N, C-alpha and C positions, 0 to 999 in steps of 0.2 A: 796378432791383426793390427794392422796402424789403422786408426781413426782419421780421416776428412770431415773436419765437418763446415760447413757453410754458413754466409753469414748476409746480409741485408736480402739484395739481387741476385749475386749467387744460390742463395737457396730460394727462389722463384726460379731460377734459369735453368740450374742445373739440377736443383733437389729433386725435379720432376720426372729426371730420367734415371734417376737411383733411389735404393734405398737408401734413408739417412738414419748415421751419417754415412758415407762411405767406407767402405775396407779396403785395402790393397791386401792382399798376401806378399810383402815385399819378402826374400830371398837374403838382402845382404839392402846397407845403408843404399838411398838414392836419393839425389841434388832434389831441392824441392821445385825448379824450375822441369826435369824432368816426369817431375811427377802429375803437375800441372799440364805436363803433354801429353801423358797419358788420358787423362780424364780429360781433354780437351777445353781446358780453360783457358783463353786470353790471357795475358799478361797483364792486358791496360783493363781488365777489371777488376784485379786485385790492388787493395792500397794497402795494406799492412795482411803479414803472414807472423802465424806464431807454432813453432814446436815444439812439446811440451811444456808450454804456458812461459816459452821465452818470446820475443822479438825474434825475426829469420828476416834472411836475405835469399833471394831469389836462389842462390848458389848452397843454400842451407841445405845439411844434411838431413832426411828422411830416418831414421833406424825402423827397422824392419819393431814391429810390438809403439810406435812414435806415435803420439798426436799432432794432430796438423789442423788449424783452426784458421779460416780466409777468409777477410774481409773484403767489402767490396767498397767502390769508390764512394759512397753516399754515404756511408757507415760511418758514423762518428769514433774519434777515436779519441783517448787520453790526450793531452797537451807534449805530455815528455814523450810519445810512442811518436809525433809528428819526424824525428830524423829517421828513424828505423821504416818510414812508408817505403813502399815494396814499388 
């Protein structure tokens, strides 16, 4: 199972609709942007995404059994991650 972890206001807004972490049964890799669409998470609410503990773009692939972390706009991020903002 692929796990989706939410932080900041994403947790408050979307966590109420799902058991946490959110789990998806992906059969094959999917672009992160597609995963967000499936979960009804608007792109403009995500500041930083990480897949398997690595910063990721909206077009990065999420593999079956992977781990995704999504950080909201107000969530503080490290200075060296600013170039990786979503």
